[in-house]
SEFIZA-3560 file (N, C-alpha, C; in Angstrom, 3 decimals):
REM SEFIZA-3560
<numar><xx>70.304</xx><yy>-153.004</yy><zz>31.999</zz><atom>N</atom></numar>
<numar><xx>69.118</xx><yy>-153.192</yy><zz>31.179</zz><atom>CA</atom></numar>
<numar><xx>67.918</xx><yy>-153.309</yy><zz>32.107</zz><atom>C</atom></numar>
<numar><xx>66.896</xx><yy>-152.493</yy><zz>31.855</zz><atom>N</atom></numar>
<numar><xx>65.709</xx><yy>-152.501</yy><zz>32.682</zz><atom>CA</atom></numar>
<numar><xx>64.706</xx><yy>-153.546</yy><zz>32.253</zz><atom>C</atom></numar>
<numar><xx>63.542</xx><yy>-153.522</yy><zz>32.893</zz><atom>N</atom></numar>
<numar><xx>62.536</xx><yy>-154.537</yy><zz>32.595</zz><atom>CA</atom></numar>
<numar><xx>61.921</xx><yy>-154.339</yy><zz>31.212</zz><atom>C</atom></numar>
<numar><xx>61.874</xx><yy>-153.107</yy><zz>30.727</zz><atom>N</atom></numar>
<numar><xx>61.312</xx><yy>-152.849</yy><zz>29.406</zz><atom>CA</atom></numar>
<numar><xx>62.255</xx><yy>-153.373</yy><zz>28.325</zz><atom>C</atom></numar>
<numar><xx>63.545</xx><yy>-153.192</yy><zz>28.525</zz><atom>N</atom></numar>
<numar><xx>64.530</xx><yy>-153.664</yy><zz>27.567</zz><atom>CA</atom></numar>
<numar><xx>64.558</xx><yy>-155.171</yy><zz>27.428</zz><atom>C</atom></numar>
<numar><xx>64.083</xx><yy>-155.857</yy><zz>28.441</zz><atom>N</atom></numar>
<numar><xx>64.044</xx><yy>-157.320</yy><zz>28.411</zz><atom>CA</atom></numar>
<numar><xx>62.796</xx><yy>-157.852</yy><zz>27.720</zz><atom>C</atom></numar>
<numar><xx>61.892</xx><yy>-156.962</yy><zz>27.303</zz><atom>N</atom></numar>
<numar><xx>60.698</xx><yy>-157.394</yy><zz>26.568</zz><atom>CA</atom></numar>
<numar><xx>59.534</xx><yy>-157.769</yy><zz>27.452</zz><atom>C</atom></numar>
<numar><xx>59.340</xx><yy>-157.069</yy><zz>28.539</zz><atom>N</atom></numar>
<numar><xx>58.248</xx><yy>-157.356</yy><zz>29.465</zz><atom>CA</atom></numar>
<numar><xx>56.904</xx><yy>-156.954</yy><zz>28.873</zz><atom>C</atom></numar>
<numar><xx>55.900</xx><yy>-157.751</yy><zz>29.148</zz><atom>N</atom></numar>
<numar><xx>54.528</xx><yy>-157.442</yy><zz>28.746</zz><atom>CA</atom></numar>
<numar><xx>53.904</xx><yy>-156.517</yy><zz>29.787</zz><atom>C</atom></numar>
<numar><xx>52.806</xx><yy>-155.907</yy><zz>29.438</zz><atom>N</atom></numar>
<numar><xx>52.070</xx><yy>-155.026</yy><zz>30.344</zz><atom>CA</atom></numar>
<numar><xx>51.598</xx><yy>-155.837</yy><zz>31.560</zz><atom>C</atom></numar>
<numar><xx>51.768</xx><yy>-155.279</yy><zz>32.759</zz><atom>N</atom></numar>
<numar><xx>51.408</xx><yy>-155.983</yy><zz>33.986</zz><atom>CA</atom></numar>
<numar><xx>49.987</xx><yy>-155.711</yy><zz>34.468</zz><atom>C</atom></numar>
<numar><xx>49.193</xx><yy>-154.973</yy><zz>33.701</zz><atom>N</atom></numar>
<numar><xx>47.802</xx><yy>-154.754</yy><zz>34.065</zz><atom>CA</atom></numar>
<numar><xx>47.036</xx><yy>-156.041</yy><zz>33.786</zz><atom>C</atom></numar>
<numar><xx>46.196</xx><yy>-156.432</yy><zz>34.712</zz><atom>N</atom></numar>
<numar><xx>45.449</xx><yy>-157.683</yy><zz>34.588</zz><atom>CA</atom></numar>
<numar><xx>44.640</xx><yy>-157.712</yy><zz>33.293</zz><atom>C</atom></numar>
<numar><xx>44.810</xx><yy>-158.780</yy><zz>32.529</zz><atom>N</atom></numar>
<numar><xx>44.057</xx><yy>-158.975</yy><zz>31.302</zz><atom>CA</atom></numar>
<numar><xx>44.658</xx><yy>-158.333</yy><zz>30.064</zz><atom>C</atom></numar>
<numar><xx>45.851</xx><yy>-157.764</yy><zz>30.151</zz><atom>N</atom></numar>
<numar><xx>46.479</xx><yy>-157.097</yy><zz>29.005</zz><atom>CA</atom></numar>
<numar><xx>47.731</xx><yy>-157.868</yy><zz>28.587</zz><atom>C</atom></numar>
<numar><xx>47.883</xx><yy>-158.103</yy><zz>27.288</zz><atom>N</atom></numar>
<numar><xx>49.045</xx><yy>-158.828</yy><zz>26.768</zz><atom>CA</atom></numar>
<numar><xx>49.907</xx><yy>-157.977</yy><zz>25.846</zz><atom>C</atom></numar>
<numar><xx>49.719</xx><yy>-156.665</yy><zz>25.841</zz><atom>N</atom></numar>
<numar><xx>50.522</xx><yy>-155.793</yy><zz>24.986</zz><atom>CA</atom></numar>
<numar><xx>51.941</xx><yy>-155.650</yy><zz>25.542</zz><atom>C</atom></numar>
<numar><xx>52.868</xx><yy>-155.221</yy><zz>24.693</zz><atom>N</atom></numar>
<numar><xx>54.241</xx><yy>-154.987</yy><zz>25.124</zz><atom>CA</atom></numar>
<numar><xx>54.307</xx><yy>-153.753</yy><zz>26.013</zz><atom>C</atom></numar>
<numar><xx>55.134</xx><yy>-153.823</yy><zz>27.046</zz><atom>N</atom></numar>
<numar><xx>55.315</xx><yy>-152.694</yy><zz>27.947</zz><atom>CA</atom></numar>
<numar><xx>56.223</xx><yy>-151.644</yy><zz>27.338</zz><atom>C</atom></numar>
<numar><xx>55.880</xx><yy>-150.355</yy><zz>27.538</zz><atom>N</atom></numar>
<numar><xx>56.731</xx><yy>-149.270</yy><zz>27.041</zz><atom>CA</atom></numar>
<numar><xx>57.285</xx><yy>-148.419</yy><zz>28.177</zz><atom>C</atom></numar>
<numar><xx>56.653</xx><yy>-148.468</yy><zz>29.351</zz><atom>N</atom></numar>
<numar><xx>57.102</xx><yy>-147.686</yy><zz>30.506</zz><atom>CA</atom></numar>
<numar><xx>57.044</xx><yy>-148.553</yy><zz>31.749</zz><atom>C</atom></numar>
<numar><xx>57.972</xx><yy>-148.318</yy><zz>32.669</zz><atom>N</atom></numar>
<numar><xx>57.909</xx><yy>-149.003</yy><zz>33.960</zz><atom>CA</atom></numar>
<numar><xx>57.747</xx><yy>-147.947</yy><zz>35.045</zz><atom>C</atom></numar>
<numar><xx>56.842</xx><yy>-148.219</yy><zz>35.961</zz><atom>N</atom></numar>
<numar><xx>56.538</xx><yy>-147.294</yy><zz>37.048</zz><atom>CA</atom></numar>
<numar><xx>56.451</xx><yy>-148.058</yy><zz>38.357</zz><atom>C</atom></numar>
<numar><xx>56.455</xx><yy>-147.310</yy><zz>39.443</zz><atom>N</atom></numar>
<numar><xx>56.281</xx><yy>-147.890</yy><zz>40.756</zz><atom>CA</atom></numar>
<numar><xx>54.890</xx><yy>-148.528</yy><zz>40.831</zz><atom>C</atom></numar>
<numar><xx>54.831</xx><yy>-149.754</yy><zz>41.307</zz><atom>N</atom></numar>
<numar><xx>53.566</xx><yy>-150.495</yy><zz>41.359</zz><atom>CA</atom></numar>
<numar><xx>52.532</xx><yy>-149.785</yy><zz>42.228</zz><atom>C</atom></numar>
<numar><xx>52.953</xx><yy>-149.193</yy><zz>43.339</zz><atom>N</atom></numar>
<numar><xx>52.008</xx><yy>-148.507</yy><zz>44.229</zz><atom>CA</atom></numar>
<numar><xx>51.361</xx><yy>-147.314</yy><zz>43.535</zz><atom>C</atom></numar>
<numar><xx>52.140</xx><yy>-146.574</yy><zz>42.752</zz><atom>N</atom></numar>
<numar><xx>51.592</xx><yy>-145.419</yy><zz>42.042</zz><atom>CA</atom></numar>
<numar><xx>50.563</xx><yy>-145.853</yy><zz>41.000</zz><atom>C</atom></numar>
<numar><xx>50.800</xx><yy>-146.982</yy><zz>40.368</zz><atom>N</atom></numar>
<numar><xx>49.854</xx><yy>-147.486</yy><zz>39.372</zz><atom>CA</atom></numar>
<numar><xx>48.562</xx><yy>-147.914</yy><zz>40.055</zz><atom>C</atom></numar>
<numar><xx>48.672</xx><yy>-148.607</yy><zz>41.185</zz><atom>N</atom></numar>
<numar><xx>47.480</xx><yy>-149.062</yy><zz>41.898</zz><atom>CA</atom></numar>
<numar><xx>46.680</xx><yy>-147.899</yy><zz>42.467</zz><atom>C</atom></numar>
<numar><xx>47.353</xx><yy>-146.818</yy><zz>42.880</zz><atom>N</atom></numar>
<numar><xx>46.649</xx><yy>-145.644</yy><zz>43.402</zz><atom>CA</atom></numar>
<numar><xx>45.803</xx><yy>-144.974</yy><zz>42.321</zz><atom>C</atom></numar>
<numar><xx>46.187</xx><yy>-145.146</yy><zz>41.065</zz><atom>N</atom></numar>
<numar><xx>45.429</xx><yy>-144.564</yy><zz>39.958</zz><atom>CA</atom></numar>
<numar><xx>44.221</xx><yy>-145.420</yy><zz>39.579</zz><atom>C</atom></numar>
<numar><xx>44.072</xx><yy>-146.593</yy><zz>40.180</zz><atom>N</atom></numar>
<numar><xx>42.907</xx><yy>-147.428</yy><zz>39.924</zz><atom>CA</atom></numar>
<numar><xx>43.141</xx><yy>-148.566</yy><zz>38.951</zz><atom>C</atom></numar>
<numar><xx>44.371</xx><yy>-148.759</yy><zz>38.506</zz><atom>N</atom></numar>
<numar><xx>44.663</xx><yy>-149.881</yy><zz>37.606</zz><atom>CA</atom></numar>
<numar><xx>45.036</xx><yy>-151.103</yy><zz>38.428</zz><atom>C</atom></numar>
<numar><xx>44.504</xx><yy>-152.251</yy><zz>38.054</zz><atom>N</atom></numar>
<numar><xx>44.781</xx><yy>-153.499</yy><zz>38.773</zz><atom>CA</atom></numar>
<numar><xx>46.011</xx><yy>-154.157</yy><zz>38.158</zz><atom>C</atom></numar>
<numar><xx>47.055</xx><yy>-154.300</yy><zz>38.983</zz><atom>N</atom></numar>
<numar><xx>48.335</xx><yy>-154.827</yy><zz>38.524</zz><atom>CA</atom></numar>
<numar><xx>48.470</xx><yy>-156.277</yy><zz>38.957</zz><atom>C</atom></numar>
<numar><xx>49.030</xx><yy>-157.103</yy><zz>38.066</zz><atom>N</atom></numar>
<numar><xx>49.148</xx><yy>-158.536</yy><zz>38.343</zz><atom>CA</atom></numar>
<numar><xx>50.560</xx><yy>-158.939</yy><zz>38.768</zz><atom>C</atom></numar>
<numar><xx>51.307</xx><yy>-158.044</yy><zz>39.407</zz><atom>N</atom></numar>
<numar><xx>52.650</xx><yy>-158.362</yy><zz>39.868</zz><atom>CA</atom></numar>
<numar><xx>52.842</xx><yy>-157.857</yy><zz>41.293</zz><atom>C</atom></numar>
<numar><xx>53.786</xx><yy>-158.449</yy><zz>41.997</zz><atom>N</atom></numar>
<numar><xx>54.085</xx><yy>-158.014</yy><zz>43.364</zz><atom>CA</atom></numar>
<numar><xx>55.443</xx><yy>-157.334</yy><zz>43.439</zz><atom>C</atom></numar>
<numar><xx>56.087</xx><yy>-157.114</yy><zz>42.282</zz><atom>N</atom></numar>
<numar><xx>57.386</xx><yy>-156.451</yy><zz>42.254</zz><atom>CA</atom></numar>
<numar><xx>57.244</xx><yy>-154.957</yy><zz>42.529</zz><atom>C</atom></numar>
<numar><xx>58.357</xx><yy>-154.290</yy><zz>42.794</zz><atom>N</atom></numar>
<numar><xx>58.333</xx><yy>-152.849</yy><zz>43.017</zz><atom>CA</atom></numar>
<numar><xx>57.984</xx><yy>-152.088</yy><zz>41.749</zz><atom>C</atom></numar>
<numar><xx>58.468</xx><yy>-152.585</yy><zz>40.618</zz><atom>N</atom></numar>
<numar><xx>58.216</xx><yy>-151.931</yy><zz>39.332</zz><atom>CA</atom></numar>
<numar><xx>57.238</xx><yy>-152.762</yy><zz>38.515</zz><atom>C</atom></numar>
<numar><xx>56.394</xx><yy>-152.073</yy><zz>37.772</zz><atom>N</atom></numar>
<numar><xx>55.451</xx><yy>-152.739</yy><zz>36.887</zz><atom>CA</atom></numar>
<numar><xx>55.511</xx><yy>-152.069</yy><zz>35.523</zz><atom>C</atom></numar>
<numar><xx>55.310</xx><yy>-152.837</yy><zz>34.474</zz><atom>N</atom></numar>
<numar><xx>55.347</xx><yy>-152.329</yy><zz>33.109</zz><atom>CA</atom></numar>
<numar><xx>53.940</xx><yy>-151.979</yy><zz>32.651</zz><atom>C</atom></numar>
<numar><xx>53.842</xx><yy>-150.895</yy><zz>31.876</zz><atom>N</atom></numar>
<numar><xx>52.570</xx><yy>-150.483</yy><zz>31.302</zz><atom>CA</atom></numar>
<numar><xx>52.706</xx><yy>-150.370</yy><zz>29.794</zz><atom>C</atom></numar>
<numar><xx>51.667</xx><yy>-150.785</yy><zz>29.070</zz><atom>N</atom></numar>
<numar><xx>51.637</xx><yy>-150.611</yy><zz>27.619</zz><atom>CA</atom></numar>
<numar><xx>51.248</xx><yy>-149.160</yy><zz>27.320</zz><atom>C</atom></numar>
<numar><xx>51.222</xx><yy>-148.819</yy><zz>26.062</zz><atom>N</atom></numar>
<numar><xx>50.935</xx><yy>-147.442</yy><zz>25.658</zz><atom>CA</atom></numar>
<numar><xx>49.550</xx><yy>-146.991</yy><zz>26.131</zz><atom>C</atom></numar>
<numar><xx>48.534</xx><yy>-147.846</yy><zz>25.963</zz><atom>N</atom></numar>
<numar><xx>47.169</xx><yy>-147.471</yy><zz>26.328</zz><atom>CA</atom></numar>
<numar><xx>47.012</xx><yy>-147.280</yy><zz>27.836</zz><atom>C</atom></numar>
<numar><xx>47.579</xx><yy>-148.198</yy><zz>28.626</zz><atom>N</atom></numar>
<numar><xx>47.444</xx><yy>-148.088</yy><zz>30.071</zz><atom>CA</atom></numar>
<numar><xx>48.310</xx><yy>-146.962</yy><zz>30.637</zz><atom>C</atom></numar>
<numar><xx>49.448</xx><yy>-146.669</yy><zz>30.003</zz><atom>N</atom></numar>
<numar><xx>50.265</xx><yy>-145.539</yy><zz>30.432</zz><atom>CA</atom></numar>
<numar><xx>49.507</xx><yy>-144.229</yy><zz>30.201</zz><atom>C</atom></numar>
<numar><xx>48.810</xx><yy>-144.142</yy><zz>29.063</zz><atom>N</atom></numar>
<numar><xx>48.015</xx><yy>-142.956</yy><zz>28.767</zz><atom>CA</atom></numar>
<numar><xx>46.881</xx><yy>-142.803</yy><zz>29.787</zz><atom>C</atom></numar>
<numar><xx>46.246</xx><yy>-143.914</yy><zz>30.145</zz><atom>N</atom></numar>
<numar><xx>45.182</xx><yy>-143.896</yy><zz>31.151</zz><atom>CA</atom></numar>
<numar><xx>45.736</xx><yy>-143.470</yy><zz>32.508</zz><atom>C</atom></numar>
<numar><xx>46.925</xx><yy>-143.993</yy><zz>32.871</zz><atom>N</atom></numar>
<numar><xx>47.558</xx><yy>-143.620</yy><zz>34.135</zz><atom>CA</atom></numar>
<numar><xx>47.868</xx><yy>-142.125</yy><zz>34.161</zz><atom>C</atom></numar>
<numar><xx>48.356</xx><yy>-141.584</yy><zz>33.037</zz><atom>N</atom></numar>
<numar><xx>48.685</xx><yy>-140.162</yy><zz>32.967</zz><atom>CA</atom></numar>
<numar><xx>47.439</xx><yy>-139.301</yy><zz>33.173</zz><atom>C</atom></numar>
<numar><xx>46.303</xx><yy>-139.701</yy><zz>32.582</zz><atom>N</atom></numar>
<numar><xx>45.069</xx><yy>-138.944</yy><zz>32.734</zz><atom>CA</atom></numar>
<numar><xx>44.584</xx><yy>-138.966</yy><zz>34.182</zz><atom>C</atom></numar>
<numar><xx>44.689</xx><yy>-140.137</yy><zz>34.827</zz><atom>N</atom></numar>
<numar><xx>44.206</xx><yy>-140.276</yy><zz>36.201</zz><atom>CA</atom></numar>
<numar><xx>45.052</xx><yy>-139.498</yy><zz>37.205</zz><atom>C</atom></numar>
<numar><xx>46.343</xx><yy>-139.353</yy><zz>36.935</zz><atom>N</atom></numar>
<numar><xx>47.242</xx><yy>-138.735</yy><zz>37.911</zz><atom>CA</atom></numar>
<numar><xx>47.697</xx><yy>-137.338</yy><zz>37.512</zz><atom>C</atom></numar>
<numar><xx>47.053</xx><yy>-136.730</yy><zz>36.544</zz><atom>N</atom></numar>
<numar><xx>47.488</xx><yy>-135.423</yy><zz>36.050</zz><atom>CA</atom></numar>
<numar><xx>47.510</xx><yy>-134.372</yy><zz>37.160</zz><atom>C</atom></numar>
<numar><xx>46.478</xx><yy>-134.305</yy><zz>37.958</zz><atom>N</atom></numar>
<numar><xx>46.412</xx><yy>-133.323</yy><zz>39.037</zz><atom>CA</atom></numar>
<numar><xx>47.474</xx><yy>-133.547</yy><zz>40.093</zz><atom>C</atom></numar>
<numar><xx>47.678</xx><yy>-134.790</yy><zz>40.485</zz><atom>N</atom></numar>
<numar><xx>48.682</xx><yy>-135.105</yy><zz>41.498</zz><atom>CA</atom></numar>
<numar><xx>50.088</xx><yy>-134.784</yy><zz>41.010</zz><atom>C</atom></numar>
<numar><xx>50.362</xx><yy>-135.099</yy><zz>39.769</zz><atom>N</atom></numar>
<numar><xx>51.699</xx><yy>-134.846</yy><zz>39.223</zz><atom>CA</atom></numar>
<numar><xx>51.968</xx><yy>-133.360</yy><zz>39.088</zz><atom>C</atom></numar>
<numar><xx>50.963</xx><yy>-132.565</yy><zz>38.751</zz><atom>N</atom></numar>
<numar><xx>51.171</xx><yy>-131.119</yy><zz>38.643</zz><atom>CA</atom></numar>
<numar><xx>51.421</xx><yy>-130.515</yy><zz>40.020</zz><atom>C</atom></numar>
<numar><xx>50.781</xx><yy>-131.044</yy><zz>41.053</zz><atom>N</atom></numar>
<numar><xx>51.043</xx><yy>-130.575</yy><zz>42.414</zz><atom>CA</atom></numar>
<numar><xx>52.468</xx><yy>-130.915</yy><zz>42.847</zz><atom>C</atom></numar>
<numar><xx>52.932</xx><yy>-132.097</yy><zz>42.474</zz><atom>N</atom></numar>
<numar><xx>54.304</xx><yy>-132.483</yy><zz>42.806</zz><atom>CA</atom></numar>
<numar><xx>55.310</xx><yy>-131.576</yy><zz>42.113</zz><atom>C</atom></numar>
<numar><xx>55.056</xx><yy>-131.235</yy><zz>40.863</zz><atom>N</atom></numar>
<numar><xx>55.968</xx><yy>-130.347</yy><zz>40.133</zz><atom>CA</atom></numar>
<numar><xx>55.937</xx><yy>-128.951</yy><zz>40.727</zz><atom>C</atom></numar>
<numar><xx>54.775</xx><yy>-128.472</yy><zz>41.137</zz><atom>N</atom></numar>
<numar><xx>54.651</xx><yy>-127.123</yy><zz>41.701</zz><atom>CA</atom></numar>
<numar><xx>55.421</xx><yy>-127.002</yy><zz>43.000</zz><atom>C</atom></numar>
<numar><xx>55.491</xx><yy>-128.067</yy><zz>43.739</zz><atom>N</atom></numar>
<numar><xx>56.206</xx><yy>-128.037</yy><zz>45.009</zz><atom>CA</atom></numar>
<numar><xx>57.690</xx><yy>-127.760</yy><zz>44.776</zz><atom>C</atom></numar>
<numar><xx>58.262</xx><yy>-128.256</yy><zz>43.685</zz><atom>N</atom></numar>
<numar><xx>59.675</xx><yy>-128.060</yy><zz>43.406</zz><atom>CA</atom></numar>
<numar><xx>59.957</xx><yy>-126.735</yy><zz>42.693</zz><atom>C</atom></numar>
<numar><xx>58.939</xx><yy>-126.080</yy><zz>42.149</zz><atom>N</atom></numar>
<numar><xx>59.132</xx><yy>-124.828</yy><zz>41.425</zz><atom>CA</atom></numar>
<numar><xx>59.150</xx><yy>-123.613</yy><zz>42.353</zz><atom>C</atom></numar>
<numar><xx>58.948</xx><yy>-123.805</yy><zz>43.634</zz><atom>N</atom></numar>
<numar><xx>58.889</xx><yy>-122.695</yy><zz>44.571</zz><atom>CA</atom></numar>
<numar><xx>60.240</xx><yy>-121.991</yy><zz>44.683</zz><atom>C</atom></numar>
<numar><xx>61.291</xx><yy>-122.715</yy><zz>44.630</zz><atom>N</atom></numar>
<numar><xx>62.608</xx><yy>-122.115</yy><zz>44.860</zz><atom>CA</atom></numar>
<numar><xx>63.200</xx><yy>-121.606</yy><zz>43.623</zz><atom>C</atom></numar>
//
């Protein structure tokens, strides 16, 4: 059972919504979101996950393109 299954709240500072996705804390911080945990994984609510996706869209498409070469 992961952190979302245990009922974790969103780890973005100032947010009390339920978490729906867990991501690497460093990746979340690189997108500009301030995280209030020191763990490797952090939970994001629906709104902050959507914001993270918008901020990292270009980087994620480059990562996918790297694997599509072969």
